[in-house]
C-alpha positions as CSV (number, residue, x, y, z in Angstrom):
1,M,0.2,0.0,-0.2
2,A,1.2,3.5,-0.9
3,L,2.7,5.6,1.9
4,E,0.3,8.6,3.1
5,L,2.9,11.5,2.9
6,T,2.4,14.7,4.6
7,D,4.0,18.1,5.3
8,A,5.2,16.6,8.8
9,N,6.7,13.3,7.4
10,F,7.8,14.1,3.8
11,D,11.5,14.9,4.5
12,E,12.0,12.0,6.6
13,L,10.1,9.5,4.2
14,V,11.2,11.0,0.7
15,L,14.2,13.3,0.7
16,K,16.1,11.3,3.3
17,S,15.0,7.9,1.7
18,D,18.0,5.6,0.5
19,K,15.6,4.2,-2.1
20,P,13.8,6.0,-5.1
21,V,11.0,7.4,-4.4
22,L,7.6,8.0,-6.4
23,V,5.2,10.7,-5.1
24,D,1.6,11.0,-6.3
25,F,0.2,14.5,-5.7
26,W,-3.4,13.9,-5.8
27,A,-7.0,15.1,-4.3
28,E,-10.3,13.6,-3.8
29,W,-12.3,15.7,-5.9
30,C,-9.8,14.9,-8.9
31,G,-11.4,12.6,-11.4
32,P,-7.9,11.9,-13.4
33,C,-6.2,11.5,-9.6
34,R,-8.8,8.5,-9.2
35,M,-7.6,7.0,-12.4
36,V,-4.1,7.1,-11.2
37,G,-4.7,5.8,-7.8
38,P,-5.0,2.1,-8.3
39,I,-2.0,2.0,-10.6
40,V,0.0,3.9,-8.0
41,E,-1.2,1.0,-5.4
42,E,-0.2,-1.7,-7.7
43,L,3.2,-0.2,-8.2
44,A,3.4,0.1,-4.2
45,A,2.7,-3.6,-3.8
46,E,5.4,-4.3,-6.9
47,Y,8.3,-2.2,-5.9
48,D,7.9,-3.0,-2.1
49,G,11.4,-3.2,-0.6
50,K,12.9,-1.8,-3.9
51,A,11.5,1.8,-3.9
52,V,9.1,4.0,-1.9
53,I,5.8,4.6,-3.2
54,G,3.8,7.5,-1.6
55,K,0.7,9.9,-2.1
56,V,0.2,13.4,-0.9
57,N,-3.1,15.0,-0.6
58,V,-2.7,18.4,-1.9
59,D,-6.0,19.7,-0.3
60,E,-4.4,18.5,3.2
61,N,-0.6,19.4,2.6
62,S,-0.3,22.9,1.1
63,E,3.1,23.3,2.4
64,I,4.9,20.4,0.3
65,S,2.6,20.9,-2.5
66,G,3.7,24.4,-2.8
67,K,7.5,23.6,-2.4
68,F,7.6,21.4,-5.4
69,G,5.3,23.8,-7.6
70,I,2.4,21.7,-8.0
71,R,0.0,23.3,-10.1
72,N,-1.9,20.6,-11.8
73,I,-2.8,17.1,-10.5
74,P,-2.1,14.3,-10.7
75,T,1.4,15.1,-10.6
76,L,3.9,12.4,-10.1
77,L,7.5,13.0,-9.1
78,V,10.1,10.6,-8.9
79,F,12.9,11.5,-6.1
80,K,16.7,9.8,-6.0
81,N,18.8,11.0,-3.0
82,G,16.3,13.8,-2.1
83,E,16.1,15.4,-5.5
84,V,13.6,15.3,-8.1
85,V,14.7,13.2,-11.0
86,D,11.7,12.8,-13.2
87,K,8.1,14.2,-13.3
88,Q,4.9,13.1,-14.9
89,V,2.0,15.5,-15.0
90,G,-1.2,14.1,-15.7
91,V,-2.6,10.3,-16.2
92,A,0.1,7.9,-17.3
93,A,0.1,4.2,-18.2
94,K,1.3,2.1,-15.4
95,A,4.5,0.9,-17.6
96,A,5.4,4.4,-18.1
97,L,5.6,5.0,-14.4
98,A,7.2,1.8,-13.7
99,G,10.0,2.8,-16.3
100,K,10.3,5.8,-14.4
101,I,11.2,4.0,-11.3
102,D,13.4,1.2,-12.9
103,A,15.5,4.1,-14.5
104,Q,16.5,5.1,-10.8
105,L,16.7,1.5,-9.3
């Protein structure tokens, strides 16, 4: 299951992670986010132990959303060593997202 990331735990779970991290910035009311959600959950199961997969609810965590300039959702950011190394704005196929994670493993 994807981790619930918040303003409070983001630095610890994402920026200090020794594994690649995929972060899904989403909101309850966002239709495309609901399309990406199940894909993110599948990736969380498949990459368990190899990568960190998490979700940030932008309505509840405006600080971290603002820090990374999230203007459109869903936005998925890939982090490695605390830095953003890849980005996907909008709905993407599972294979495309998996490829972004694989490139950082």
